[in-house]
N, C-alpha and C positions, 0 to 999 in steps of 0.2 A: 504494500500500500504506500502511496505517496506520503510525503510529510504532511503533518496536520496544518490546517489553516491557522493563522496567528490567533484568531479569536472566533468566537461566535457560534455559528450554527451547526448543530449536530444532527445526524440522521438516526433513524430508528432501526434497530437490528432486526426486529420482527414486525415492522410496521408497514407503511404504505408500499415500500419498494418490494418487500418480500411477497406482499399480496398479489403483485402483478407479475411475478415470475411465472413462466409457463408451468402448468401443472396438468396432470392427467384428467382432472375433473373440472375445476372452475377457479378462476383467478381471484375471486373475492370471497370473503369469509361467510360461511353459512351461519344460520341462526345459532347453532350450538357453539360456534366460536365466540359470539357475543356473550352467551351465558357464561362460558368459561372465564372470559376476560373480566366481565363485570362482577363476577364473584370476588375478583381480586381488587375491586375498585378502591377499597380503603388503602391498600398498599400502594396502588398507583397514585392516589391523591397524596399519600404521605411522601412518596418520592418526589412528587411535583412540588410539595411544600418545602422540602429540604434542599431542593436545587432550583435556582431561578428558572422561569419558564423559557428564557432565551437558550438555556442549555439543559439538555436532558441527561440524567445520570446513566441511563441505560442505552445511550445512543452511540453509534459509531460515527466518528468525525467524518465530515464530507472531505474526500481527498481531492478537493479542487482549490486552486489558488484564488485569492481575491481578484475581482475584476473591477476596473474603474468603470464609471458609467458616464453617459453623456450629460452635459450640463443643461441649461435652459429649463429652470424650474419655475419661471415666472408664472404666477397665478393669472396673468392677464394674456396668456397665449391663446386667444380664441380665434377660430376661423370656421369656415363652412362645415357643417356636419355631414355625415355620410348619408343622411336622408333629409329631404326638404323639410324645413321647419322655420317659420318666419322669425320666431324669437331667437333661434340659434343663428340664423343668418345675420340678424342684427348684431348679435354678439361677436360675429366673425370679423367685424370691422375694427381696425385699430383706432387709436385716438384721433388720427388725422383722416380717418375715413377710408384708408386703403386696406385691402384685405391682406392678412398674413399669408405666408407662402408655405404653410404646412401641407404636406401631401395627404395627410389623413386627419380627420377630426371625428370624435365620437360623442356620445351623449354626456360624457363626463365634463364637457367643455362649459356647461352652465352650472356646475356644482360649486360649492363654496370651499370644500375641503382641499387644502393644499396637496394632499396625497392623491386625491382623485384627479385634480388638475394636472398633476405630473404625468398622468396616463391619458390625458385627453387627446393626444395626437399619436397614440399607438395605432397600428393597422388593425388591432383587435377591436371588434365592435362592442366595446364595454357598455354595460348598463350600470347605473347606480342601483343599490338595493331598493326594491319597491315593486309595486303591483304590475307596472309595465313589463318588467323583466319576467316576473312569474307568469303572467298571462301569455307572453310570447313563447316561453318554454312549453306551456301546456298546449298552446296552439300548434307549435311545430312538433310537439311530442318528443323533445330531446332533453337530455340531462343538462344541468347547470354546472358550469365551472365557476366556483367561488374563490376569489383571491383576496386575502385580507392582509393588510400591512399598515404602515404609517410613513409619514413623509421623511423622517430621519433614519429610516431602517436601511442599513447598508446592504444586506442580502436581498432586500426587496428591490433595490436599485440594480443589483446584479442580475436578478431574474428578469427584470424589465429589459435590460440591454440584450441579454442573451436570447430571450424567448418572446417577450411581448412586443419588441420592436422588429422581430424577425417575421417577414412576410409569409414564409412557409408555415411557421407555427401559427400565425394569425389566421391563415386560410383554414387550417384544421379546426381551430377554435370556432371560427365563424360558420363553417359548414356543418359542424357536428354538435355544437353546444350553444347555449346562451351563456355569455360570460359576464359575471358581475364582479365589480371591484368595490371593496369596502375599506374605509378608514377605521381601523380598530379603535382609535381614539375618539372618533365621532360616533361610532356605533359599538360600544363595548358589549351591548346585549347580544348582538349578532356574533361577535367574536367569541363570547363566552360559550355559546351553544356548541359551536363547531370546534373550538379549542378543547373544550371538555371532552368531546367525542374523540378527537385525535389523541389526547393525552390518556384517556381512560383505556382505549383499545390498543394504542400503539406505543405506549410507555414513554411518550415525550411529545414535545411540541415546540413551536416557535414561529417567528415571522420571517419571511412571508408564509402564511398559512394557505395551503392549497387543498381544497375539498371539492369533491364531485357530489352533486345533489340530484335527487329526482325532482321533477317539476313541482311536487308538493313539498319540497324543501327537506326531505329526509336525506341524511348523509349516506353515501354509497361507499366511499373510501376517501382517504385523505393523506396528506403528508405536509412537508414544509417546502423547502427549496428543492426544485428539480433542475439539474443541468439540462441543456437542450438536447444533447445526444448521449447515447449509451457510452459509459466509460467505466473502467475498473470492474467490469462484470455487473454493473448496475444499469437499469434502464433509464434513459433520458426522458425528457418531457414529451417528446414526439411519440416515443414508444408508449408512454403512459396514456396519451390521448387515444392512440389506436386500440390499446387494450380495453379502455373504458368504452369506447365506441362499439367494439366487438361484443363486449359483455352486455351492453345495453340492447343491442340488436338481437342477441341470441339467448340471453339468460335474464331477461328483464324482470320477470315475475319473482325469481329467487332474489335478485338484487334489491328490488324494492321491498320485499318482505324482510330482508336482512336489515335494511335501513330503518324500517318502521319498528322492528323489534329492538334495535339498538336504542332508539329514542325512548321507547317505552321503558326499557331497563334502566337507562340513565335517569329518566324522570323519577322512577321509583327509588333508585339508589340515592338520589340527591334531594329527596323530599324529607330532610331531617326534621324531626319533631320530638317533643318531650311529653311523655305521659304525665309526668309530675312537673308542677310549676315551681318546685322548691329545689334549691341548690344545696347539696350536702356541705356542711360547714367544714369538714375535713379537707375539702377541695381548696380552701383558702391558701394554706401554706403548701399543700402538696403540689398543686399546679405550678406555683411560682418556683418552688424548690426544684421540681423536676425539670422545668425549662432551663433554669440557671445551670443545673448539673449537666444537662445535655449540651448546652452551649459551651460550657467550660471544657467538656471533653473534646470539642472541636477547636479550641483556642490555639492559635498559632503563636508560640512564645518567641519566635524568631522575627516575624514580620508583622505581628499584630492581626487583629480581626479573628473571625470565626470561620473555620473551613480553610480549604486550600485554593489553589488557582482554579478558575478565575475568581478574583476577589470582588465581591459586590458590597457596596456600603449600605447594608440593610439596617436602616436606623432603628427599626422596631426591636432589633436585638440589643442595641445599645440602651434603648429605653427600658427594656426588661432588666438588664443588668444594673443600671443605675437605680431603678426602683427596688430591686432585690438588695442592693447595697444599703439603701436607706432603711429597709426593714431589718437587716442584720444589725445596723447601728442601734436602732430603737430597741432591739432585744438584747443589747449589751454584748454582742459578738463582734467587737471592734476589730479583732484580728482577721476574721473571715471577711468582714466588710472591706477592710483595706486590700485584701487579696482580690476581691471581686472588682473593686474600683480600679485597681492597678491594671487589670486586664483591659477594661474599657479605655482608660486613659492612654495606655500604650497603643492600642489600636487606633484611637483618634489621632495620636501624634504621628503614627506611621502613615495614615491616610493623608494627613495634611502635608507631610513632607514628600509624598510620592507624586508620581506623574499623573495620577488620577485627579489631582488638584491642579487647576490651571494657575500656576504661580504668577503668570504675567497679566492675566485678565480677570482672575477671580472665578469662583464657582468650581463645581466638580463634574467630571465626566461620568459616564454611565457605570463603568466598571473597569478594572484592570485585568488584562489577559494573563498576567503572571502573578506569582504569589507575593511579590514585593510591592504591590500597588504602583508599579512603575509605568508600564506601557498600557495606556487605556484604550478602550473602545471610545472614540472621542465625542460621541454625541452628548449633549447636555439636555437633561430632562428637568422640567419644572418640579415634578414631584420629588425628585432627589434634592433639589436646592432647598425647598421649604423644610423638609424633614432634617436634612443635615444641619442647617442653620440652628434648628431647635436643639439638637443633641449637643452641639458645641455650646449653646447658651446654657444648657443644663450643666455641662462640665465646668463652665465658668462659675456658675452659681455654687457649685460644690467646692471647687478648688480655689476660687478667687484669682486664678492665674489668667492674666490678660491675654496670653497667647491663644486661649480658646475663644475669648470674646472677639479677638481680632479675626479669627477664622469665620465666625458668624458675620462680622461686618464685611469681610471679604466676599462672602456669598451674597449678602443682601445688597452690597454696593454694585456687584456684577449685575444683579437683576435690575436694579434701578437704572443702570447705564444702558443695558442692552435688551432687556426683556419686558419693558413696560411701555404700553401704548399711550397715546395722547390723552385718553380719558381715564387713565389709571388701570386699565385692563392689563393682566399679566399673561404674556404669551407662553406657549406650551413647550417649545423645544428648539434646539439648534442642531443641525446635521453634523454627522461625523466627517463627511467628505466635503472637499472643496477643490477648486482648481489651484494648481501650483503657481500659475501666473495668469494675468489678464489675457483673455482670448484663447486660452487652452481649451481643447475640445474634450478633454477627459478630466475627471476628478479623481482625487486620491484621498484615502482616509488619513486624517491628521495633518494634511498639507498646511492648514492655517496655523497649526500649533507647534510644529517641530522646527528645529534650528540646526544649521551647520555651524561648525566651530568658526568658520570664516565670517559668517554673518554676525556672530557675537563679537568677534574681533573688530570688524568694521564699524559696528554700532557703538561699542562701549569704550574703545580706545584704551586708555591707561588702566581702567578698572576691569578690563576683560579677563585678565588672568585669574584674579581671585573669584570673580563671578563664575568662571568656568570651573574652578576648583570647588566652589560651593555647590554647584548644580551638576557636578560630574559630567561636564561637557568635554568630549574628545573629538579630535579630527576624524577618527574613523567611525564616529557615532557611538552612542552609549546604550543602545538597546541590546546589550549583551549580558545583562545581569542575570537573566534566566533563559533557559533553553526555550521557554514558551513565549518569550517576548516578541521575537521576530524570526520565525522559522524559515520564511521565504526571502529574507533579506530585503524586505520592502523599505526598511528604514536605514539602509546602509548609508553611512555618512551623515545620518540625521541624529538629533539629540532630543529626547524628551526630558525636560528639567526634573531633577530629583535631588533632594537634599540628602547627602550621604554622611555629612559631618555636622556637628553642632556649631551653632553660631559662635559660642564662646571659644571653641577650639580654633577656628580659623581666624577669628578676630585677634586672638592672642598671638597666633603665628605671624600675623602681619603687623603686630604692634599697634593695634587700634582698639580704642574703647568700644565696647559692645554697641553702645548707642550710635557711635559714628559709623561703625560697620553696617548696622541695620539701615542707617540713612543712605549709605552708598548703595547697598543692595536695592533699596526702594527706588532710588534714582535710576539705577540700571534697568530695573524691571519697567519703569515708565518709558525709558528710551526704546526698549524692545517693543513695548506696547504700541508706541507711535509708529514704529516700522511695520509692525504686524497689521495695523489698521489700513495700510496701503495694499495688503494682500487681498485677493478675492475672498470674501467672507463665506463661511458655511451658510447654507440655506436656513432661513429663519421660518419656522412654522408659527405664524402669528394667530393661530387659532386660540381662542380663550376657552378653557375647560373649567367648569365650575368647581369640580372636586379638587383639582390641582390648585386652583386659586384659593380654595378654602385652606389647604395645607399651608400655603404661603402667607395668607393673611394672618394665620396663627403666629408664624415666625416673626413677621414684621411687628405685630402688636406686642409680643413678648419682649422682643429686642428693645422696644422703646422704653421699657422700665428696667429690665435686667441690666442693660448696658449703662444705666445711670449709676450703677454701683462700681464702675471702673474707678481706679484711683485717680485723684486729681493729677493732672499733668501727664497722663498716659499719652504717649506719642504713637502715631500711626504712620505706616509706610505703604506706599502704593503696592497693590491696587486698592488697598483700603483708603477711603476718602477721609474718614474721620468726621462724619456728619454728627450734628446734634442728634441725640437719640430721638428727640421729638419728631424728626423728619421721617423716621421709620413708621411712626404711628400714622402719620398723614398718608403714607403709601397704603397701609392696611385699610384705612377708612375709605380711601378713594377706590381701591379694588372692590371692596364690599359694595360701595355705592354703584359701581358699574354693573355688578351682577343684579342689584336690586332694580335698577332702571332699565336694563337691557334684556335680562333673562328671567324676570320674575313677573308673574301675572298677579296683580293686586286683587283681582276679583276671585280667581280660583285658588290663589295661594300656591301655585305650582311653578316649578323651575323648568327651564329648558337646559339641555345638557351643555351646549357650547355655542360660541359666537364667532362668526367671521363674515364680514359684510352683511350682518344680520344674524338673528338666532337660527340655530340649526333646526332641522325637522325633528330630530330626536328629542324626546322629553327628558327631563332629569331622571337619573337613576339613583339607586340607594346611595352610592358613594357621593354623588353630588350633594344630596341632602345631609348625609352624616358628616362629611368633611367640612362643609360650609357651616353647619351648626357648631362643630368644634371650633372653627375659626372665629365665629361670632361670639361664642362664650369667652374665648380669649380676648377678643376685641373689647368686650364689656369689662371683664375682670381686670384688664390691664389699663383701664381708664376711659373707655368709650362710653358714649351716652346710653341711657336706658333703652333707646330705640333698637340697639343691636340685640339686647337680651330679649326684648319683646318679639323681634323678628325670629330669633332662634326658637322661641317657644311656638310661634306660628308654624315654622318649618317642621318642627318636631310633630306637630299635630297632623300636618300634611303627610309627612313620612309615615306615620302610623296608619293613616287612611289608605295610602297607596301600597305599602310594602309589608306591613305587619301581618304575620300569621297569628291571628288572635286565638286560634284553637291550638295550634302546634307550637307556637312560640318562635321568636326570631324574625328576621327580615329577609324577604326575597330581594334579589338584585333588580328585578323589574316589577312594574305594576301589573303585568299580565293582561294589558289592554291591546297589545299588538299580536294579532293571530299569526304573524310570520315568525315570531320568536317561540320556538318549540319547547324550550326549557326555562323554568323559573328555578334559579339556584339560590340556596342560602350559603353564601360564600363565608368561609371562616379563615382562610389562609392569610396570614400577615406576611407578605412578601416585600417586593420593592415598594409597593403601596400597602398600607394596612387594609384589612378587610372592613367593609361597611358595617358588619355586625360587631366587630371589636370596637370600632370608634363609636358606634351607637351605644354600646353597653356603657362606655365611659361617659358619653354625653348624658345618658339617662341618670347615672349616678350624680353627675354634676348638677343637672337640673333639679333632681330631688333634694339637693342640699340648698338650693336657692329659694325654693318655695316650700310651703308647709301644708299640713292637713292632707285631704284626699288627693290633691294634685301631686304632692310628694309621694304619697303611697302608690299612685298610678305609675309614676316613673319607675319606682323601685320594683314594683311587680313585673313590669315589662322587662326590666333589666335582669331580674332573677330568672324569669321564664326563658329569656334569650340564652343566658349562660347555661341553663339546664339542657337546652337543645344540644349544646356542644360539650356536654359533660364528658362523654367518652373521649373526645379529642383532647380535652384538658387533662384527662387522666393518662392517656396512652401516648400521645404524640404532642406534648406541650410545646416542643421546639418549633412546631409548625405554626403555633398561634401565640407568640410571645406577648403581643399587646392584649389579647383576650385574657391571658394569665394575669396581667396587671389589672384588667377590668374586674376579674373575679375577686382579686384581693381587695380592690377599692370598694366593691360592693359589700364585702364582709367586714370591713373596718368598722369597729363599733361606733365610732363617732368621728366625722370629719372635723377638722379645725376650721373655725370661721373667723375671718378678720373683717370687722365692720369699721369703715372709715366714715365719719360724720363731719360735714363742713362744706364750705363753698368750694366748688370744683374748679373755679377759674383762677385759683391762686397757685403760686409756686410752692407753697407749703403742702398743698394737696398732692402735687406731683411728687414731691420729696417723700411724703408719707406713703404714697402708692408704691414708689420704688423700694422703700423699706419693707413694705408688705410682701414684696416679691423677691427680696434679696436672697433668701435661702431657698434651697431646693426642697420642695414638699408637694408631691402630686396629690396628696390628700388634704389640700387646703382650698377653701373657697373664699374669695375676696368680694365683698359687697361694699359699695360706696353710695352714700345718700346725702343729698342736700335738702334739708327739711324745708327750705324756703321755696322749693320747686313743688307746686301743687300736684302736677301730673305724676311726678316721681313718688310722692307720698301716697297718692291714691293707689298707685300700682302696688306698693308694699303693704298698704292696708288690706288690699284685696288678696294678695298672694302670700304674705308672710307677716302677720301682725306682730310677732315677736321682734322682728327686725325693725318694723315701723316704730314700735314702742321704744326700743333701744335707741333709735335715732333721736326721737323726741326728748328723751331723758338726758341725752349727752351732747346736744347741740350747743355750740358756743360761737358767737358771731365773729370772734377774733382769732380762732384757731381751728385746726382740724384734729379731731379726737379719734384715736384708734382703740378698738376693743378686740381682744382675742378671747374667743369662747370655744369651749369643747366640753363634751359630756354635760351639757346643760348648765354649765357655770362659766362665768366670765371673769377674767382677771381685771385688776384695777385699770381704768382707762389711762392712756398715755397720750401725750400731744407732741412728743419730739421723736424724730425718726430713729435716733440711736436706741432709745428705750424700746420702741416697737420692734426693731430688728433684733435686739438682744432677747426679747421675750419670745420671738418666733424661732430663734436659734437654739433655745433651751431643749435639751433632750428629755423625753418623758421619764418619769421616775420608775 
């Protein structure tokens, strides 16, 4: 077998490819195959949870090298369609009225999704997901070829260049199939159905996802990336198409029966429910402990993080370990707590020093292909940035080490500079690939980010030598630290910046004070940044996704108060800008306001999933509601107006109406209103993104602590029933659901700590007291702030939590902000200075 690709996509050893090998009977799995495989579904799902979906643990690597792809990703590349349509013909004109010169145009040309627009000029007659495509398949009585990917997906680009731009392949698709293209970020509900099918039956999955369907949308077979031609004893895409065509013509009844049976079995297997609405109390410590132990077993003491190559920055793992550390401290196990914390801190240090961190421009890439966090898969995803910023904020709260707060600033400043639109909307992703020079016809992964030694010399002059020493830059290229980093020599002569030595060590070697050394490094990074800005930039997917914005709203809101606890005089070095922490709060509020005005219906109280040139057709999904509610709760608790808390409560009511299984417990990922979506799944996997159910469980606990009486009871009952649904997962494979393990512990904590701030909110003292309230790390703390002179605010608390309203009335003072810390139905003496409040909150329980 040829050498492995440097990163990314793996194939299935007994999946799609093996199914289409010639056999004496039939090339597709009979019903008994589905029964056999689906009986193993819990194992399949566990494997999927333990390994990111981009990479399957039971897969054989594709023995094909990386292929560059053609540029021209502009979303405005419209021209005449392949059939007459007035509106499309109008779209075919450029801004000056002249038609573009594309040879082909299909129905994707009027879609909003950047990914669909990238395929608008393929010779394939693509349809978007919808009734028109389904009806055409039924009318022609042909199967559907469904291709799912996203705009910044490297192997999606490869398959486009090799197959979808190939006229021979296009003819086979157009003659024998109805071809549908789906953006998995725009339609995660469609992706979930067919990814679940491929993962459950074929032991792996990834993007591009390639699935063949019957006209009634039942899956027939599937895979991921297919090369165009047969290689290495494996069939290529053209062979696959011929096999499927032959099977459809000659074995259609068996094929359709198998697909129907697969969906029935998946639906049954994924319809998790709980007969009891109660959660066993012993699950509190057991799930948390089990997950921490399982993560610790995979800890990498050499290079940090959990697991081996490829290294993914799965923030939910860090959240679990920090939460577990806090619990150990509270129970007096300081030695174990220190050991647990050190694992996390070392991993965060290695991540920030590695090439997965963009040292020149800020932010983090998707993952590193090697065990050293060095050579990344270069795409940048919004959901990573928001979560990563939050865990570094937590690390700063615990250690008070500004190196962690600076990494949070690094991420948030990158987002402010490159990923936020004119109305405050936060964009979804930047591509891994870009052209090496203006006018180049092909793109390469990482071209925007890598450096030659000469480029560094030419840019930095006298400081080049120790900059190169600091970031391990070599004339021959530095992607040699691991055999996994660059197996095909794609980065020969190129360097991915990585910090191999400590700042103090190199500063001492050069006889420089550390502060001066850091200043010079920052100036050097800024010079390289200016040079880099003249390179062709990676493609920006400017789609606005509600769920990902929710995660990021949380990080900006939290940063606005946590970063006020940095020491006076803290210096920042590029790419950190060093903004006033208040600026981060403005970003959070503006992003939330964009969603409220553009993607929320005030009459129905429903969200739309995404926005680009207008709201998408897709409704909001569970993750959109759950992640946004979590962000809004942070927006309120970290100083926002009561309006954000009220909206969070409204959204929770809508979430319950649309997604809650009132009988079986837990939340479905979809509302079940779209007949084309064949599966409703109760997702529990906390992966690159946390699951909607895990986040919802935490949201419900938080909401129950903000209100009282029957409203509080309602939230707690739903949280407990949800956790009971996933009791087996929490007991058996806790490592798959780290955030849900935290949620289970939060639910069973006897009493959350309440911090109530009373006073005028437009004062600097209020901001200082709020920063003190959030100075220490404590996930089991609720912060409420009240201005008793605000009638609307007082009315809300009178209706929703009279104890809080009474507390505010009894402690209001016109000339100061009063802070109260309450737990177990008792409150400590009120304080009015931030130092006392911070000290009170930092006290360990007796």
